[in-house]
Legacy VTK file of the C-alpha trace (Angstrom):
# vtk DataFile Version 3.0
C-alpha trace
ASCII
DATASET POLYDATA
POINTS 89 float
-11.617 3.613 -25.340
-14.632 1.220 -25.415
-15.349 2.035 -21.735
-16.064 5.659 -22.666
-18.556 4.434 -25.367
-20.228 2.149 -22.761
-20.357 4.867 -20.282
-21.940 7.204 -22.766
-24.573 4.554 -23.511
-25.305 3.986 -19.884
-25.584 7.739 -19.114
-27.925 8.027 -22.077
-30.118 5.219 -20.901
-30.180 6.909 -17.409
-31.223 10.191 -19.163
-28.079 11.909 -18.051
-27.536 13.537 -21.459
-24.872 16.036 -20.353
-22.644 13.300 -18.954
-23.467 11.059 -21.861
-22.192 13.788 -24.290
-18.969 14.086 -22.325
-18.158 10.564 -22.536
-19.108 10.421 -26.123
-16.723 13.137 -26.908
-14.055 11.373 -24.958
-14.665 8.224 -26.963
-14.459 10.138 -30.276
-11.193 11.782 -29.288
-9.605 8.390 -28.368
-10.855 6.740 -31.471
-9.624 9.529 -33.618
-6.316 9.535 -31.900
-5.799 5.749 -32.361
-6.870 5.954 -36.016
-4.274 8.714 -36.621
-1.641 6.666 -34.946
-2.482 3.751 -37.089
-2.313 5.831 -40.228
1.066 7.222 -39.198
2.338 3.747 -38.756
0.901 2.698 -42.110
2.439 5.753 -43.803
5.833 5.098 -42.127
5.735 1.452 -43.264
4.887 2.437 -46.811
7.655 4.987 -46.845
10.171 2.359 -45.519
9.071 -0.063 -48.322
9.406 2.635 -50.901
12.878 3.520 -49.769
13.958 -0.063 -49.769
12.664 -0.522 -53.311
14.427 2.599 -54.527
17.767 1.336 -52.992
17.317 -1.979 -54.651
16.527 -0.420 -57.992
19.468 1.831 -57.809
21.747 -1.201 -56.982
20.273 -3.202 -59.914
20.926 -0.307 -62.193
24.513 0.100 -60.978
25.113 -3.620 -61.544
23.670 -3.435 -65.141
25.837 -0.437 -65.924
28.838 -2.183 -64.444
28.144 -5.366 -66.448
27.758 -3.408 -69.710
30.960 -1.482 -68.962
32.798 -4.824 -68.556
31.355 -6.102 -71.828
32.400 -2.920 -73.664
35.917 -3.162 -72.148
36.222 -6.786 -73.252
35.086 -5.911 -76.846
37.602 -3.094 -77.075
40.451 -5.337 -75.773
39.641 -8.077 -78.200
39.614 -5.709 -81.111
42.962 -4.253 -80.050
44.391 -7.799 -79.804
43.233 -8.541 -83.336
44.769 -5.366 -84.589
48.059 -6.186 -82.866
48.288 -9.760 -84.006
47.117 -10.130 -87.600
46.609 -13.533 -88.738
49.358 -15.112 -91.000
48.335 -15.275 -94.672
LINES 1 90
89 0 1 2 3 4 5 6 7 8 9 10 11 12 13 14 15 16 17 18 19 20 21 22 23 24 25 26 27 28 29 30 31 32 33 34 35 36 37 38 39 40 41 42 43 44 45 46 47 48 49 50 51 52 53 54 55 56 57 58 59 60 61 62 63 64 65 66 67 68 69 70 71 72 73 74 75 76 77 78 79 80 81 82 83 84 85 86 87 88
């Protein structure tokens, strides 16, 4: 990529403007292509991180719901046990 830029500069110094323009266009194409590739990689990485966070949040929410369900079940069972076995008076 840098070689195209260097060639464009050399051709410009030698006053070969047409060839300089060709090399400059090639340089810009490669630069844009690499930038797009980096952006795609960055977007994919962000998406991967987002998906991982979502899975972790869903897992945490499921654990909280399960924990609350167990607590409610324990409270219900304890109340039933009190009803079945009244204290001696």
